[in-house]
C-alpha positions as CSV (number, residue, x, y, z in Angstrom):
1,M,-39.5,7.6,19.1
2,I,-36.5,9.6,19.9
3,K,-34.0,7.5,19.6
4,K,-35.7,6.9,15.9
5,I,-35.3,10.2,15.5
6,F,-31.9,10.8,16.9
7,L,-30.9,7.6,14.5
8,V,-32.0,9.3,11.6
9,A,-30.5,12.6,12.0
10,L,-27.4,11.1,12.6
11,I,-26.9,8.4,9.6
12,A,-28.7,12.1,7.7
13,V,-25.2,13.7,9.2
14,V,-23.0,11.5,8.3
15,A,-24.4,10.7,4.7
16,I,-24.2,14.9,3.6
17,S,-20.3,14.4,5.5
18,C,-19.1,11.2,3.2
19,T,-21.0,11.4,0.3
20,Q,-18.7,8.9,-1.5
21,C,-19.4,6.3,0.7
22,P,-23.2,5.3,0.7
23,F,-23.9,3.2,4.4
24,T,-26.6,1.2,6.1
25,S,-26.1,0.4,9.9
26,K,-27.2,-3.6,10.7
27,K,-27.1,-5.2,14.0
28,S,-24.4,-7.9,15.0
29,G,-24.8,-9.3,17.6
30,G,-26.5,-6.5,19.6
31,V,-23.8,-4.3,18.2
32,K,-24.8,-1.8,15.5
33,I,-22.2,-2.1,12.1
34,I,-22.0,0.2,9.7
35,E,-22.1,-1.3,6.0
36,T,-21.1,0.8,3.0
37,V,-22.6,-0.1,0.1
38,V,-20.6,-2.8,-2.6
39,P,-22.3,-2.4,-6.0
40,E,-23.0,-5.3,-7.8
41,R,-20.2,-6.8,-10.4
42,P,-21.2,-5.9,-14.0
43,A,-22.9,-8.2,-16.3
44,G,-19.9,-10.3,-18.6
45,Q,-17.2,-9.1,-16.2
46,K,-15.1,-11.2,-13.9
47,D,-12.9,-10.7,-11.0
48,V,-9.2,-10.4,-11.7
49,I,-7.7,-13.2,-9.2
50,G,-4.4,-13.8,-10.6
51,L,-4.6,-11.8,-13.9
52,T,-2.3,-12.2,-16.4
53,V,-1.3,-10.4,-19.6
54,D,-0.1,-11.8,-22.6
55,P,4.3,-11.8,-22.1
56,I,5.6,-8.6,-22.7
57,D,9.5,-9.3,-24.2
58,T,10.5,-5.5,-23.3
59,V,8.3,-3.2,-21.6
60,R,7.7,0.2,-22.9
61,V,6.6,2.4,-19.5
62,G,5.8,6.3,-19.6
63,F,6.2,8.1,-16.4
64,I,3.7,10.8,-15.0
65,G,4.9,13.0,-11.8
66,L,8.6,13.9,-12.1
67,G,8.4,15.2,-8.5
68,M,9.7,13.8,-5.7
69,R,9.3,10.5,-6.4
70,G,9.5,10.2,-10.0
71,P,13.0,10.7,-11.0
72,G,14.2,8.1,-8.7
73,A,11.8,6.0,-10.2
74,V,13.2,6.7,-13.8
75,K,16.2,6.1,-12.9
76,R,15.8,2.8,-11.2
77,W,14.4,2.0,-14.5
78,T,17.3,2.6,-16.2
79,F,19.0,-0.6,-14.4
80,I,16.3,-2.6,-15.4
81,P,17.1,-4.8,-18.6
82,K,14.8,-5.2,-21.3
83,T,13.0,-2.1,-20.9
84,K,12.4,0.9,-22.6
85,I,11.5,4.3,-21.3
86,V,9.4,5.4,-24.0
87,A,7.7,9.1,-22.8
88,L,7.7,11.4,-19.6
89,C,5.4,14.4,-18.5
90,D,5.2,16.6,-15.9
91,L,3.3,19.9,-15.6
92,R,6.3,21.6,-14.9
93,P,8.5,21.2,-18.1
94,E,11.7,21.9,-16.1
95,R,11.2,18.7,-14.5
96,V,11.0,16.9,-17.6
97,E,14.4,17.9,-18.6
98,N,15.6,17.3,-15.3
99,A,14.5,13.8,-15.9
100,Q,15.5,13.7,-19.3
101,K,19.1,14.0,-18.3
102,I,18.6,10.7,-16.5
103,L,18.2,9.1,-19.9
104,T,21.3,11.0,-20.8
105,E,23.4,9.7,-18.4
106,A,22.5,6.2,-18.7
107,K,23.9,6.9,-22.6
108,L,19.8,5.7,-23.3
109,P,17.7,7.5,-25.9
110,K,15.8,10.8,-25.0
111,A,12.1,9.7,-24.3
112,A,9.2,11.8,-25.8
113,E,8.0,14.7,-23.4
114,Y,4.6,16.2,-22.2
115,S,4.0,19.2,-20.2
116,G,2.7,22.4,-19.8
117,T,-1.4,21.9,-19.6
118,P,-3.2,20.3,-16.4
119,D,-3.8,17.3,-19.5
120,A,-1.1,17.0,-21.0
121,W,-0.4,13.1,-19.6
122,K,-3.6,12.2,-21.4
123,K,-2.0,12.7,-24.9
124,L,0.9,10.4,-22.8
125,C,-1.6,7.0,-22.1
126,E,-3.0,7.4,-25.8
127,R,0.2,6.6,-27.3
128,K,0.4,3.4,-28.6
129,D,3.8,2.2,-27.9
130,I,3.3,2.2,-24.3
131,D,2.5,-1.3,-22.3
132,L,2.7,0.1,-18.8
133,V,1.5,3.6,-17.3
134,Y,3.3,4.2,-13.9
135,I,2.0,7.2,-11.9
136,V,4.1,9.4,-9.4
137,T,1.9,12.3,-8.8
138,D,-0.3,13.8,-6.0
139,W,-2.6,11.7,-4.5
140,K,-5.8,13.2,-6.3
141,H,-4.8,12.4,-9.9
142,H,-4.3,8.6,-9.1
143,V,-7.7,7.5,-10.0
144,P,-8.5,9.9,-13.0
145,M,-5.3,8.6,-14.5
146,A,-5.3,5.2,-13.8
147,L,-8.3,4.9,-14.9
148,Y,-7.9,7.0,-18.4
149,A,-4.6,4.9,-18.6
150,M,-6.2,1.2,-18.4
151,E,-9.2,2.7,-20.8
152,Q,-6.4,2.9,-23.4
153,G,-5.6,-0.3,-22.8
154,K,-2.3,0.7,-20.8
155,N,-1.1,-1.5,-17.3
156,V,-1.1,0.4,-14.7
157,S,1.0,1.0,-11.4
158,V,0.1,4.0,-9.2
159,E,1.9,5.2,-6.5
160,V,0.3,4.7,-2.4
161,P,-2.1,5.3,-1.7
162,G,-4.4,4.4,-4.5
163,A,-7.6,5.7,-4.1
164,M,-9.2,8.1,-0.9
165,N,-12.8,7.0,-1.2
166,L,-15.0,4.2,-1.6
167,K,-16.3,5.5,-4.6
168,D,-12.5,5.9,-6.6
169,I,-11.3,2.1,-5.6
170,W,-15.0,0.6,-7.0
171,A,-13.8,2.2,-10.0
172,L,-10.6,1.5,-10.2
173,I,-11.9,-2.2,-9.4
174,N,-14.5,-2.5,-12.1
175,T,-12.1,-0.6,-14.9
176,S,-9.4,-3.3,-14.2
177,E,-11.8,-6.2,-14.2
178,R,-13.9,-5.0,-17.1
179,T,-10.5,-3.9,-19.2
180,R,-7.8,-7.1,-18.1
181,K,-5.3,-4.7,-17.5
182,H,-3.2,-4.9,-14.4
183,C,-3.7,-2.0,-11.2
184,M,-0.8,-2.3,-9.2
185,M,-0.2,0.0,-5.9
186,L,3.6,0.7,-5.7
187,E,3.7,-0.6,-2.2
188,N,7.6,-0.5,-1.8
189,C,7.6,-1.9,1.9
190,V,6.4,-5.6,1.1
191,Y,10.0,-6.1,-0.4
192,D,12.2,-4.7,2.5
193,F,14.4,-7.1,3.9
194,F,13.5,-7.7,7.3
195,E,9.8,-7.9,6.3
196,L,10.4,-10.4,2.8
197,T,12.6,-12.7,4.8
198,T,10.0,-13.3,7.8
199,L,7.2,-13.4,4.9
200,N,9.1,-16.1,3.7
201,M,9.4,-17.5,7.4
202,A,6.0,-17.4,8.2
203,Q,5.2,-18.8,4.8
204,H,7.5,-21.8,6.3
205,N,5.5,-22.4,9.4
206,V,8.1,-20.9,11.9
207,F,5.9,-18.8,13.6
208,G,3.2,-21.3,13.5
209,E,-0.4,-19.6,13.1
210,I,-0.5,-16.0,12.8
211,L,-2.5,-14.9,14.8
212,H,-1.8,-10.7,15.0
213,V,0.1,-8.0,12.7
214,E,1.2,-4.7,13.3
215,G,2.2,-1.9,11.3
216,S,2.4,1.8,11.0
217,Y,3.5,4.8,9.4
218,I,5.1,7.2,12.4
219,H,6.9,10.2,10.4
220,N,7.6,13.3,11.5
221,L,7.6,15.2,8.3
222,E,7.9,18.5,10.1
223,D,10.5,19.1,7.8
224,F,9.1,18.0,4.9
225,W,6.0,19.9,4.0
226,D,7.3,22.4,2.5
227,A,8.7,19.6,-0.6
228,Y,5.1,19.1,-1.1
229,W,3.9,20.6,-4.8
230,N,1.1,22.9,-3.5
231,N,0.8,22.0,-0.2
232,W,-1.0,19.1,-1.3
233,R,-0.3,16.8,1.4
234,M,-0.7,19.2,4.3
235,D,-3.9,19.8,2.8
236,Y,-5.2,16.5,2.7
237,N,-4.3,16.1,6.4
238,K,-6.5,19.8,7.3
239,N,-9.6,18.6,5.5
240,F,-9.4,14.4,6.2
241,R,-10.1,12.4,9.3
242,A,-8.6,9.1,9.4
243,D,-5.2,6.9,8.1
244,I,-4.8,8.7,5.1
245,Y,-1.8,6.3,4.7
246,A,-1.7,3.4,5.9
247,T,-0.8,1.2,2.9
248,H,3.1,0.9,4.4
249,G,1.9,-1.0,7.0
250,M,-1.0,-2.5,5.7
251,G,0.7,-4.3,3.4
252,P,3.0,-6.3,4.9
253,A,0.4,-7.1,7.2
254,C,-1.9,-8.5,5.0
255,Q,0.9,-10.5,2.6
256,L,1.3,-12.5,6.3
257,L,-2.5,-13.4,6.4
258,D,-2.9,-14.5,3.4
259,I,-5.6,-11.4,2.5
260,H,-7.9,-12.4,-0.1
261,R,-5.7,-15.5,-0.2
262,G,-7.7,-17.2,1.8
263,D,-8.9,-15.1,4.5
264,K,-10.2,-11.3,4.2
265,M,-11.1,-8.6,6.6
266,N,-14.2,-7.9,7.8
267,V,-14.9,-5.4,9.9
268,L,-12.1,-2.5,11.5
269,V,-12.7,0.4,14.1
270,A,-10.6,3.5,13.8
271,M,-9.9,6.3,16.3
272,D,-7.9,9.1,17.0
273,T,-6.2,11.9,19.2
274,K,-7.9,15.3,19.1
275,A,-5.6,17.4,16.1
276,V,-2.6,19.6,17.7
277,G,0.6,19.0,15.3
278,G,-0.9,20.3,12.1
279,P,-2.9,23.9,13.8
280,A,0.2,24.4,15.4
281,Y,2.5,23.7,12.2
282,I,0.4,26.1,9.8
283,K,-0.1,29.2,13.0
284,K,3.7,29.2,12.6
285,K,4.1,29.4,8.8
286,T,0.9,31.1,8.3
287,G,0.5,33.0,11.4
288,K,-3.5,32.2,10.8
289,E,-5.7,30.4,13.2
290,V,-7.2,26.7,11.8
291,K,-10.3,25.8,14.2
292,D,-11.1,22.8,12.1
293,F,-8.4,20.9,11.1
294,Q,-9.3,17.6,10.5
295,N,-6.4,15.2,11.1
296,G,-6.1,13.9,14.6
297,D,-2.2,13.7,15.3
298,H,-2.5,9.9,16.0
299,T,-4.6,7.4,14.1
300,M,-5.4,3.7,15.3
301,T,-7.4,1.2,13.6
302,I,-7.8,-2.3,14.0
303,I,-8.8,-5.1,11.7
304,R,-10.4,-8.4,12.4
305,T,-10.4,-11.0,9.6
306,E,-13.0,-13.8,9.0
307,N,-10.4,-16.4,10.2
308,G,-10.5,-14.4,13.4
309,K,-7.1,-12.6,12.9
310,T,-6.3,-9.3,14.1
311,I,-4.2,-6.2,12.7
312,Q,-3.7,-2.8,14.2
313,I,-2.5,-0.2,12.2
314,Q,-1.4,3.6,13.1
315,H,-0.7,7.1,11.8
316,D,1.7,9.7,13.4
317,V,2.7,12.4,11.0
318,M,2.9,15.0,13.5
319,N,4.7,14.8,16.7
320,P,8.7,14.0,17.3
321,R,9.1,10.1,17.7
322,P,11.6,7.8,15.6
323,Y,10.5,6.9,12.2
324,S,9.0,2.9,12.3
325,R,6.8,0.8,10.3
326,M,6.1,-1.0,13.6
327,Y,5.9,-4.7,11.4
328,Q,5.4,-6.9,14.4
329,L,3.6,-10.4,13.7
330,T,2.5,-12.8,16.9
331,G,1.9,-16.7,16.0
332,T,1.1,-20.0,18.2
333,D,4.6,-20.5,17.6
334,G,7.0,-17.1,17.8
335,F,7.2,-13.4,17.3
336,A,9.0,-11.1,14.9
337,N,9.4,-7.2,15.2
338,K,11.5,-4.8,13.9
339,Y,10.5,-1.4,15.4
340,P,13.1,-0.2,17.1
341,K,14.7,-3.5,17.5
342,Q,15.1,-6.2,15.1
343,G,14.1,-9.8,16.5
344,Y,12.7,-13.0,16.5
345,A,11.3,-15.0,19.3
346,L,10.6,-18.5,19.1
347,R,9.3,-21.7,20.9
348,P,12.1,-24.2,21.6
349,S,12.0,-26.7,18.6
350,E,14.1,-28.5,16.8
351,E,14.2,-26.2,13.6
352,L,15.5,-23.9,16.0
353,K,17.7,-26.0,17.3
354,K,19.5,-26.6,13.7
355,V,20.3,-23.0,13.9
356,A,21.2,-22.4,17.3
357,P,23.3,-25.8,18.1
358,D,25.2,-24.2,20.3
359,H,22.8,-22.2,22.3
360,E,21.2,-23.6,25.7
361,N,18.0,-21.9,27.3
362,L,16.4,-21.1,24.4
363,S,13.1,-19.4,25.0
364,A,10.0,-17.6,23.6
365,H,10.2,-14.9,26.4
366,G,13.0,-12.7,24.7
367,F,15.0,-12.0,21.2
368,V,17.3,-15.1,20.4
369,P,20.4,-14.0,19.9
370,E,22.0,-12.1,17.1
371,D,23.6,-14.9,15.6
372,V,20.7,-16.6,15.6
373,K,18.4,-14.5,14.4
374,D,21.1,-14.0,11.5
375,A,21.3,-17.5,11.0
376,L,17.5,-17.8,10.5
377,M,17.0,-14.3,7.9
378,K,19.9,-16.6,6.3
379,K,18.2,-19.3,6.0
380,Y,15.1,-18.7,5.0
381,K,16.0,-15.3,2.6
382,H,13.5,-15.0,0.1
383,P,14.3,-15.8,-3.0
384,I,13.8,-12.3,-4.7
385,H,16.7,-11.6,-2.5
386,V,19.0,-14.1,-3.2
387,E,18.3,-12.5,-6.4
388,L,18.4,-9.1,-6.2
389,E,19.9,-8.1,-3.0
390,E,23.5,-7.4,-4.0
391,M,22.2,-5.2,-7.4
392,A,19.1,-3.9,-5.5
393,K,21.6,-2.3,-2.7
394,K,23.5,-0.8,-5.4
395,V,21.1,0.8,-7.5
396,G,19.1,2.1,-4.3
397,G,15.6,3.5,-3.4
398,H,15.1,3.1,0.5
399,G,17.7,0.8,0.8
400,G,16.9,-0.7,-2.2
401,M,13.2,-2.0,-2.1
402,D,12.3,0.3,-4.3
403,F,14.1,-1.3,-6.9
404,I,13.2,-5.1,-6.5
405,M,9.3,-3.0,-6.4
406,D,10.5,-2.3,-10.2
407,Y,12.2,-5.3,-11.1
408,R,9.6,-7.9,-10.2
409,L,6.7,-5.5,-11.6
410,V,8.9,-5.6,-14.8
411,Y,9.9,-9.5,-14.2
412,C,5.7,-10.1,-13.9
413,L,5.1,-8.3,-17.2
414,Q,7.8,-9.9,-19.3
415,N,7.0,-13.1,-18.3
416,G,3.1,-13.7,-18.5
417,L,2.4,-13.5,-14.6
418,P,0.4,-12.7,-11.9
419,L,1.9,-8.9,-10.2
420,D,2.6,-9.7,-6.6
421,M,0.0,-6.9,-5.6
422,D,-3.4,-6.7,-7.5
423,V,-5.8,-3.9,-8.1
424,Y,-7.3,-5.8,-4.5
425,D,-4.7,-5.3,-2.8
426,L,-4.6,-1.5,-4.0
427,A,-8.1,-1.9,-2.4
428,E,-7.9,-3.0,0.8
429,W,-4.6,-1.2,2.2
430,S,-6.5,2.4,0.8
431,C,-9.5,1.5,2.4
432,L,-8.6,2.4,5.6
433,A,-9.2,6.8,4.6
434,P,-12.9,6.4,3.9
435,L,-13.5,3.6,6.4
436,G,-12.0,5.1,9.4
437,Q,-13.8,8.2,8.5
438,L,-16.8,6.3,8.9
439,S,-15.8,4.7,12.2
440,I,-14.6,7.9,13.6
441,K,-17.4,10.1,12.9
442,N,-20.1,7.7,14.3
443,G,-18.5,7.7,17.7
444,N,-15.9,4.6,16.8
445,A,-18.3,2.4,15.4
446,P,-17.7,-0.7,14.2
447,V,-17.6,-0.8,10.1
448,K,-17.8,-3.9,7.5
449,V,-15.0,-4.0,5.4
450,P,-16.4,-4.5,1.6
451,D,-14.7,-7.8,0.3
452,F,-13.6,-5.9,-2.6
453,T,-13.2,-9.3,-4.6
454,R,-17.1,-9.6,-4.4
455,G,-16.9,-13.5,-3.6
456,A,-13.3,-14.6,-4.9
457,W,-11.3,-13.6,-2.0
458,N,-10.7,-17.6,-0.9
459,K,-10.3,-18.9,-4.6
460,V,-6.6,-18.5,-4.5
461,K,-5.3,-20.4,-1.0
462,G,-2.3,-18.6,0.4
463,Y,0.3,-15.8,-0.7
464,R,2.9,-16.3,-2.8
465,H,5.2,-14.6,-5.6
466,A,5.1,-16.0,-8.8
467,F,8.0,-17.0,-10.8
468,V,8.7,-19.2,-14.1
469,K,8.8,-22.4,-13.4
470,K,12.2,-24.3,-14.3
């Protein structure tokens, strides 16, 4: 009886703290697994796996948010053929004015301006001459803007993470499914050069069967906190306990494992260290003690998939460590690693000998020599990079991957193709925040990962980028 009362009390406490994550607790093999509610798909609505819209010859875009990331996006778009920057929006008029200068320097027409009021962005979404709304705001505005834009008949691209709680994640899914409009998260790291080349190698079975992947966001933000408008990013760390910025690690990892293209995430467990760096920073800046700072300095999340694969994701923005997204894979025939050293370790094979004919005693106990790595990356250079690498490095944006992300978005819209990332990717890569919080606040309990596709996760066999057939 005492145990029963304790369990009821525990569920009540967490239900109060996670009001947007209703859940139940079920046993699996003697272990209690927390399950969240998966809403039924509304009548008449169907999944958006492989969603396409009619080809858009000239993609007309409106940008919302012209602070840290927005101006760079505007500039990149001036280099993409057959696009038109129709409108610019930011709460602060001077930011819109600065973005207009980018268009002027590119010898492009001025865009319509929206600023000065908290809901000026709605007027941009309501325009009839926009095909895509590109959202580059703080995290708390992502979901209302994306929902409103889709309701106005617009395709949407939204910065990372797409949403911070399950209620919002399901709202984005349902709205995309109902309106049949794209809702893509702007995850740039899946286009980086080592990652995309390694993905191509994996798709050509160079590593055998992929069993385990790792990713992270490890980036000491001490020098950057003041750059976030109204302190919004530190506030998220202060008020939210879990991995709140998982998508840079999750994106490449999930593409390697074909998540919702033949596999799905089943269960996760999260844990964290105590919070030290965040409270210390606030005390140093303001002199105030923060005793209820939520986000641990280091957060770890482990995920197991339907096909018996595992994912490890880490988050640390507080401590003095070299920048790392980890990016690592373990396969039955090989291994790849990006941080701190890029390299491949492969079983000796006839395929390996083709690119390393002069090397003897190659083994998987160490990285292949640098010239062999270079030969492998040249042989398996992704078709996207074959086309875009030179231009991307000239235009820039995190070394070029931002430009590739934007170019691919436009390419798919122009040709009526499925986008490289869909609303279910947004959901899966963003869900570590709410689900991780449930796990941590319940003593690091396992939490079931919802099937955000509601049964469609196995319709497509293997992740692939779409191209026009020649």
